[in-house]
C-alpha positions in Angstrom: 13.8 9.7 -24.0 15.8 11.7 -26.7 13.4 13.2 -28.9 14.5 10.8 -32.1 13.6 8.0 -30.3 9.7 9.6 -28.6 9.0 10.9 -32.6 9.5 6.9 -33.7 7.5 5.2 -30.9 4.8 7.8 -31.1 4.6 7.1 -34.8 4.2 3.2 -33.8 1.3 3.7 -31.5 -0.4 6.5 -33.7 0.1 5.0 -37.0 0.4 1.2 -36.3 3.9 0.8 -37.9 7.3 1.9 -37.7 8.0 5.4 -39.8 10.4 5.1 -42.8 12.2 7.9 -42.3 13.1 10.6 -39.5 14.2 13.8 -40.2 15.5 16.5 -38.4 16.4 20.5 -38.8 18.3 22.4 -36.1 17.4 25.7 -34.0 20.3 28.3 -34.7 21.9 31.0 -32.3 23.6 34.4 -34.0 27.3 34.5 -32.8 27.9 38.1 -34.3 26.0 40.0 -36.9 22.4 41.2 -35.8 20.0 43.3 -37.7 22.5 42.9 -41.1 20.5 40.1 -42.9 17.9 42.1 -44.1 20.7 44.8 -45.3 22.3 42.3 -47.7 25.4 41.7 -45.0 27.1 39.3 -43.4 25.9 37.4 -40.3 27.7 34.4 -38.7 25.2 32.0 -37.1 25.9 28.3 -35.9 23.2 25.5 -36.2 22.8 24.1 -32.1 21.9 20.7 -30.8 18.0 22.0 -30.6 16.0 20.5 -33.3 12.5 19.8 -35.1 12.0 16.3 -35.3 9.4 14.5 -38.0 9.0 10.8 -37.6 7.3 10.0 -41.1 5.9 7.7 -44.0 4.7 8.3 -47.3 0.9 7.8 -48.3 -1.5 7.5 -51.1 -4.0 10.4 -52.1 -3.1 13.8 -51.4 -3.4 14.9 -47.9 -0.8 15.9 -45.1 -1.2 14.5 -41.8 0.9 15.7 -38.8 0.6 14.8 -35.0 2.6 17.4 -32.7 3.4 16.1 -29.8 4.2 19.7 -28.0 0.9 20.8 -29.3 -0.6 17.6 -28.1 -2.9 17.6 -31.3 -3.2 16.6 -34.6 -3.6 18.8 -38.3 -4.2 17.9 -42.1 -4.3 19.7 -45.0 -4.6 18.6 -48.6 -1.7 19.3 -51.3 -4.4 20.2 -54.3 -6.0 22.9 -51.8 -3.4 25.1 -50.2 -5.5 28.2 -48.9 -4.0 30.6 -46.3 -5.5 31.0 -43.2 -4.9 34.1 -40.7 -3.2 32.1 -38.4 0.5 31.3 -37.2 -0.6 27.9 -35.8 2.1 25.2 -36.1 0.8 23.9 -39.2 0.8 26.8 -41.4 4.7 26.5 -41.0 4.2 23.4 -43.0 1.5 24.3 -45.1 3.4 26.8 -46.2 6.6 25.2 -46.8 4.5 22.9 -49.3 3.1 26.0 -51.0 6.4 27.3 -51.7 7.7 24.3 -52.9 4.9 24.0 -55.0 5.5 27.2 -56.0 8.8 26.8 -57.0 7.5 24.1 -59.3 8.3 20.9 -57.4 5.6 18.0 -57.3 5.0 16.7 -54.3 3.9 13.5 -52.5 2.3 13.2 -49.0 3.4 12.2 -46.0 2.0 11.6 -42.4 4.3 12.2 -39.6 4.6 12.6 -36.0 6.5 16.2 -35.3 8.4 17.2 -31.6 11.0 19.3 -30.7 13.3 21.3 -28.2 13.8 24.9 -29.7 12.6 26.9 -27.4 9.7 28.9 -28.9 9.9 33.1 -28.9 13.3 33.1 -27.6 15.3 33.7 -30.7 16.6 30.4 -31.2 14.3 30.2 -34.8 12.3 27.4 -34.0 10.0 28.5 -37.1 12.9 27.8 -39.2 13.2 25.1 -38.2 10.0 23.8 -38.4 10.2 25.2 -42.2 13.2 23.3 -43.0 12.1 20.1 -41.2 9.0 20.0 -43.4 10.9 20.7 -46.6 13.7 18.0 -45.6 9.9 15.6 -45.3 9.0 16.4 -48.6 12.5 16.5 -50.2 12.1 12.6 -48.9 9.0 11.5 -50.0 9.1 13.7 -53.3 12.2 12.4 -54.2 13.7 16.1 -54.4 17.5 17.1 -54.8 18.7 18.6 -51.7 19.9 21.9 -52.0 20.5 24.0 -49.1 21.0 27.2 -50.4 17.3 26.8 -52.9 15.9 25.0 -49.6 16.2 27.8 -47.4 14.8 30.4 -49.8 11.7 27.9 -49.9 11.7 28.4 -46.6 12.0 31.8 -46.2 8.9 32.3 -48.8 6.8 30.5 -46.5 7.7 33.0 -43.4 7.5 35.8 -45.9 4.5 35.5 -47.9 2.0 32.7 -45.8 2.7 33.1 -42.4 3.2 36.6 -42.6 6.8 37.5 -40.9 9.1 39.6 -42.9 12.2 37.6 -42.0 15.6 37.8 -43.8 17.0 34.7 -44.8 19.8 33.9 -42.3 17.5 31.4 -40.0 16.5 29.6 -42.3 20.2 29.1 -44.3 21.9 28.1 -41.6 19.2 25.7 -40.6 19.6 23.9 -43.9 23.7 24.2 -44.0 24.6 24.5 -40.6 28.0 22.3 -40.0 29.0 20.4 -36.9 31.9 22.3 -35.1 31.5 25.2 -37.0 29.8 28.1 -37.8 28.9 29.7 -41.2 30.1 33.5 -41.9 27.0 33.9 -44.8 26.7 36.6 -47.0 23.1 37.4 -46.8 23.1 38.7 -50.5 24.8 35.8 -52.6 23.9 33.2 -50.0 27.2 32.1 -50.1 29.4 31.2 -47.0 32.6 30.1 -45.3 33.0 27.5 -42.5 34.2 29.2 -39.6 35.7 26.7 -36.9 34.5 27.5 -33.2 37.9 28.6 -31.5 39.1 25.3 -29.8 38.6 24.8 -26.5 35.3 27.5 -26.2 31.6 26.2 -25.8 28.6 28.3 -26.9 26.4 29.1 -24.0 23.1 30.4 -24.9 21.2 32.5 -21.9 17.3 32.7 -22.2 16.3 35.6 -20.1 12.7 34.3 -19.6 11.6 37.5 -21.2 9.7 37.4 -25.0 9.8 39.8 -27.5 5.9 40.4 -27.4 4.5 43.0 -29.9 7.9 44.1 -31.9 6.6 43.9 -35.4 6.2 47.9 -35.7 9.9 48.3 -34.4 10.9 45.7 -36.2 9.6 47.3 -39.6 10.5 51.0 -38.1 14.7 50.0 -38.0 14.3 48.4 -41.1 12.7 51.5 -42.8 15.3 53.5 -41.2 17.8 51.2 -42.5 16.7 51.8 -46.4 16.5 55.4 -46.0 20.2 55.8 -44.8 20.7 53.7 -47.8 18.9 55.7 -50.3 20.6 58.7 -48.7 23.5 57.2 -49.0 22.9 56.4 -52.7 23.6 52.5 -52.1 21.5 49.5 -52.8 21.6 48.7 -49.5 23.8 49.5 -46.6 26.1 46.4 -46.8 27.6 48.7 -49.7 28.4 51.6 -47.2 31.6 52.3 -45.7 31.9 53.5 -42.2 34.1 56.5 -44.0 31.2 57.5 -46.2 28.4 56.8 -43.4 30.9 59.3 -41.2 31.4 61.5 -44.0 27.3 61.8 -45.0 25.6 61.6 -41.7 25.5 64.9 -40.5 22.3 65.4 -43.2 21.1 62.2 -41.5 18.0 62.4 -39.3 20.4 61.3 -35.9 18.2 58.4 -35.1 18.8 57.4 -38.6 22.2 57.7 -38.2 22.7 55.3 -35.5 20.9 52.6 -36.9 23.0 53.0 -40.4 26.2 53.1 -38.0 25.3 49.9 -36.1 24.5 47.9 -39.4 27.8 49.1 -41.1 30.2 48.5 -37.8 28.1 45.1 -37.1 29.0 43.8 -40.9 32.7 44.7 -40.4 32.8 43.5 -36.7 30.9 40.0 -38.5 33.9 39.5 -41.4 36.4 40.2 -38.7 35.1 37.7 -35.7 35.1 35.0 -38.9 39.0 35.9 -39.7 39.3 35.6 -35.4 38.0 32.3 -35.5 39.7 30.9 -38.3 43.0 31.8 -36.4 41.1 30.3 -33.3 41.6 33.8 -31.6 39.0 33.1 -28.8 39.8 36.5 -27.1 39.6 38.9 -30.2 36.0 36.8 -31.2 34.7 38.0 -27.3 35.8 41.5 -28.1 33.9 41.8 -30.8 30.9 40.2 -29.3 31.3 42.8 -26.6 31.4 45.8 -29.1 28.2 44.3 -30.8 26.1 44.3 -28.0 27.2 47.6 -26.9 26.0 48.7 -30.6 22.6 46.9 -30.3 21.8 48.6 -27.1 23.0 52.2 -27.8 22.8 52.7 -31.6 20.2 49.9 -32.9 18.2 50.3 -29.5 16.8 46.6 -29.5 18.2 45.4 -25.9 16.4 45.4 -22.8 16.8 45.6 -19.0 16.5 41.7 -18.9 19.2 41.5 -21.9 21.7 44.0 -20.5 21.5 42.3 -17.1 22.1 38.7 -18.6 24.7 39.9 -20.6 27.0 41.9 -17.9 26.3 38.8 -15.3 27.7 36.6 -18.2 30.9 38.7 -19.2 31.7 39.0 -14.8 32.0 34.7 -15.2 35.6 33.5 -15.1 36.2 31.9 -18.3 33.6 34.1 -20.3 35.5 35.8 -23.8 32.1 37.7 -24.4 28.8 38.1 -24.4 25.7 40.0 -26.4 22.0 40.1 -27.1 21.0 37.2 -29.8 18.5 37.8 -32.0 16.1 40.3 -32.9 16.2 42.1 -29.6 13.5 43.5 -26.9 14.2 40.0 -24.8 14.6 36.5 -25.8 18.6 35.0 -25.4 21.8 36.0 -25.1 24.7 34.3 -26.4 28.1 33.8 -24.8 31.7 32.1 -25.6 33.1 30.7 -22.6 36.2 28.3 -22.0 34.8 24.7 -22.5 36.5 23.5 -19.5 34.4 26.4 -17.4 31.0 25.8 -19.2 29.3 24.0 -16.6 30.3 26.1 -13.8 29.3 29.4 -15.9 25.9 28.3 -16.3 25.5 27.0 -12.6 26.8 30.7 -11.6 24.9 32.9 -14.1 21.3 31.3 -13.8 20.4 32.0 -9.9 22.4 35.7 -10.1 20.0 36.5 -13.1 17.1 34.9 -11.3 17.8 37.0 -8.0 18.7 40.2 -9.9 15.8 40.3 -12.2 13.0 37.9 -10.5 13.0 36.3 -14.4 13.3 32.4 -14.6 16.1 31.8 -16.9 17.1 29.0 -19.0 20.7 28.3 -20.1 22.4 25.9 -22.6 25.9 25.2 -23.3 25.1 24.2 -27.3 27.3 21.9 -29.6 27.4 23.2 -33.6 25.4 20.7 -35.4 24.7 19.6 -39.2 21.9 21.3 -40.9 18.7 19.6 -42.1 19.1 16.3 -42.6 17.7 12.4 -42.8 18.4 10.6 -39.9 18.5 7.0 -38.7 15.2 5.9 -36.2 17.3 3.0 -34.4 14.1 2.3 -31.9 11.2 2.0 -34.3 12.9 0.0 -36.6 15.2 0.6 -40.1 14.9 3.5 -42.0 15.2 4.7 -45.5 18.0 7.1 -45.2 19.8 9.5 -47.6 
């Protein structure tokens, strides 16, 4: 049973009638452009066919009620009494999205719903952004709000930054809001402008979950962010996005060597990301793969956010027939790698990499051959009866 059907049927069981809408918002994988988002640079993510789904209907009163099938619990909150909690419970992402919408001046109407998803938690595929954008889509539907992807992405980011307390950039929310089928997006993290980047013909994107999780990396993330900001100050630019490789080479001698390596990764990664988008537009899978390989080397050696598990997965992926390139993806220290693979070899690639990785590391991997999908949307629920679709 697919997830859309499941949430629709569970809605009927829980609330006694069919939902009036089903919304979905996807997770994402970043093909290239890591740790460039908070440096106001470029990223190249794609929305994947793993998502958060909510079957819902509007209700009277002011209370939002949600049953999570994955967590096997029901939570609720009052729209007129939004108070921060020191918790990263799943409901806080929905409550925080409501708060951010209210802060932006939107008048909200409540709803009740049933939620489930298949975005792996903690794997670097942005399950939190998918939840924020699914919640935003639900509120937009019940409250008749205009759906502006960039504006709603900022709502999701504000919820995560200021309500949940995670200092993320804008990439995850933006791709979940604005993804396009069969394409990645070259996203300018400063302006939030974007260009469509078609996947090269005959290729598939394979996400390789190492079965390891990042753990306590907030301090490492914050340290690298501070190092990037220090490098930008030294170079006299607003953000490393504004620095060139030549400028960095000329002035890096006065920088702490570690800070210089961090800056070199960001500056070179921004260049690689833009080059990858051009290669995708030209249908050049080999060039995209080579840039992904170079990105992983930079993340491992200059930014130092890889891990033995990620390095092993990338090495094994690259050794398979039909692999154009592979790299770690996400914040690092664990989670997932991503590979660009010849589509007709994707199944064999997945079947070969998983047991080799398991034998070498002892970790239990998960491998997903992914399709690029549309961003957050209202969909029809064909199992539980007609819904209002927009």
